[in-house]
N, C-alpha and C positions, 0 to 999 in steps of 0.2 A: 702614390702613397697606399696606404692598406683601403681596401673597398673603393679604390678609383675603378678598376674594372675586375669583374668575374669574367670567365671563360665556361662554359657551359657546352657540353657536347655529349653524344648518344654512342653506345656501343651495343654490338650483338653478340650473342652467343648461345649455346643450346648445353641442356639437362643431358646426361645419359641416355635418358628415353627419348631424345630426339626433340622435346619440347622447348620452342625457342623463350631466350629472355632477353632483356634488354637492362642495358646499365645508362643511368643518367650520372655526369662525372661533372664536379666544378672545381674550379680552382681560382685563386686570388691571383692574378699575375703579377702581384709587385712580389709577392715572397714564394710563389710558386707551390706554395702548401694546397694539400686537398682539402676541400671544405666539406665535402662528401661523396661518397658513390651511392646511389640508389639501386639497387635490384629489385626487379619486377618482371612479371609476366607482359604488361602494357604500362606503357605511360603516357597517358594522355595528358595533355595541357593541364586540365585542374590539379592531377597529381602532382604534376611538375612545380606548379605554383604554390600549392599546400606545403610541399618539399621546402621550398625555396623560401616561404615564409619562416620554416620551423628553423633553416640556418640563420636567418637575418635576425629571430629572437635572439643567437647565439653572438653573431658576428655583426651585427646590423645591416642595412640594405647597401648593394654598391651604387655609386655613380652611374656605372655603366655594365653592362651585361655585353658580353661578345659571344654570337651563336652563327651557326649557319642558317641556311633557308629552309631546314625541315619542317616537316607538318607542323610538329610541336609549335616551333618558334614562330611562325608566321599565323599563328591562330589568333582571332580576334580576342580570344578571353587572355593569352599570353600579353598581347599588347596592350590589353586594357590595365591588367596588374601590373606592366612596367609603368604605366601613365600614372596609375593610382599613388605608386610607391615614389614616382618621381625619377624612375631609372632611364635611362638612355640605352635603345637596344642598336647595337653596331652589328648589322648584318655584313657577314664576309660575302666576297663574290662568290656565287656558283662555280664549282670546280677549282677553288683556290682554297684549297685546307693549309695552305703555307701561312696563310693571313690570320689563323689560329694557332699559331706555333707550339705555345706553350702548353695549351691543353691535347694538342696532337700526341705531343712528347709523352705527357701525361698518361693518355691513352695506351701510347707503345709500350711503356715503364709498367703499366696495370695488365695489359695483355700478357706480356711475356711472366711476370713473377705471379699471377694470379690466375687468369683465363684459361691460358695455356698450360699451366703447370697441374691443374688437378680435373680429376672427374668428378663432378656435381650431382646429385641424385636430386636436389630439391633446392629452391630459391634461398630457404634458410642457411644451408650449409655454404652458399655463396656470398650472402651478406655477412656471416661470420668471420668466414676468411679474409673478406673484403676488408671490413672494420678493422680486423688485427693488421692487416698488411698497412693500412691506413695511416694508422698510428706508429707504426715504425718508419713510414716516407717521410711522414711529417716531424717527427722527434729524433730519430737515428739516423737518416740515410743523409750523408752530406750532399751536396749539389754545387756541380761546379759553378754555374750561372752565380750562386750566391756567396762566392768565394770558398767553396767547399765548406759552408754551414748548411745546418740542416735549417728548414723554413722555420720552425718554431724557435730556434736559437736567432735567427736572423729578423723576425719580425719582431720578436723581445727586447733585441738590440737597439730597435725603434721606438718601442712602446711596451715599456714594462710589463703593463696590464695587461697584453694583448695575449692569448690562447687561441691554439687552434683545437 
């Protein structure tokens, strides 16, 4: 069901001037909708958990969060945050991204539609285009895995009050 499992993963890219940026991407596995994409120069675990708390204010906390073994995800801070909120952390096996297939597919779609399509001068440009794309992804783009429904339509067919 909704909020049963969220998948979280990170991506890297660069601005036109060569400065590296990172994104944190999170989806709800049930309806495949993107709950958020955070763009920043750095994403330490404290920044991630603050962002996850903001998302939880809108959606509620998940029962489980699926992540890889990256430094943000194995930090004591992240583990403590999950414990406080009663969230089980499900770590995929190292070198097995297929175990996090839903977010890997989401990442590929995002990279093709946004990161590889534009040249960015600053973080705000990326975040603005990303936010616009995410709205389109959730509300207008049909997904084969959801019987060609959009994530918002699919999730609202299960819960009228739910909104991505």
